[in-house]
Structures are given as C-alpha cells and as structure tokens.
C-alpha positions in Angstrom: 22.6 45.7 128.3 25.4 46.6 125.9 28.1 49.0 126.7 29.1 51.5 123.9 32.4 52.4 125.5 35.4 52.0 123.2 38.0 52.5 125.9 40.7 55.1 126.4 42.6 54.1 123.2 39.8 55.4 120.9 39.7 58.6 122.8 43.5 59.1 122.5 43.3 58.3 118.8 40.6 61.0 118.4 42.6 63.6 120.4 45.7 62.8 118.3 43.8 63.1 115.0 42.3 66.4 116.1 45.7 67.8 117.1 47.3 66.7 113.8 44.4 68.2 111.8 44.6 71.5 113.8 48.4 71.8 113.3 48.0 71.1 109.5 45.2 73.7 109.2 47.2 76.2 111.2 50.3 75.7 109.1 48.3 76.1 105.9 46.7 79.3 107.0 49.8 80.9 108.5 50.9 84.1 106.7 54.1 84.1 104.7 57.2 85.9 106.0 56.7 88.5 103.2 53.2 89.2 104.4 54.5 89.6 108.0 57.3 91.9 106.9 54.9 94.0 104.9 52.4 94.3 107.8 55.3 95.2 110.2 56.5 97.9 107.8 52.9 99.4 107.5 52.6 99.3 111.3 56.0 101.1 111.8 55.0 103.7 109.2 51.7 104.4 111.1 53.5 104.7 114.4 56.0 107.2 112.9 53.1 109.2 111.5 51.4 109.2 114.9 54.6 110.4 116.6 54.9 113.2 114.0 51.3 114.3 114.5 51.8 114.3 118.3 55.1 116.3 117.9 53.3 118.8 115.6 50.4 119.3 118.0 52.8 119.8 121.0 54.7 122.6 119.1 51.6 124.7 118.5 
C-alpha cells in the first residue's frame, strides 16, 4: 500500500504560492489613487446634496 502524502513541506509551499498569487492579483486590481479621490469627491458631493435636501424639507 502506497502513501500519497507529500509531507508538510509541500503544503506550506502551496500555501505560500497561494498567498503570493493573491497578493499579486490584489495589487493588480487595486484602484489608482486618482480613482479613489474621484470616488471620494463624488461621495462628498452626494452627501452635501442630501444635507441640502433635508434642510430644505425641514424649512417647509
């Protein structure tokens, strides 16, 4: 009867390879700082509009 176990070393190599691949993929897909700034600006603009609408509806 043969054993197909490769030992803990193979497992650790696989885990390490998976972590490296995940980090590389995450870095490649991360938005640029310009995209983040643009999204933050849009979000702030929407919050300001919501506050304006709320203030207008409270003044009735």
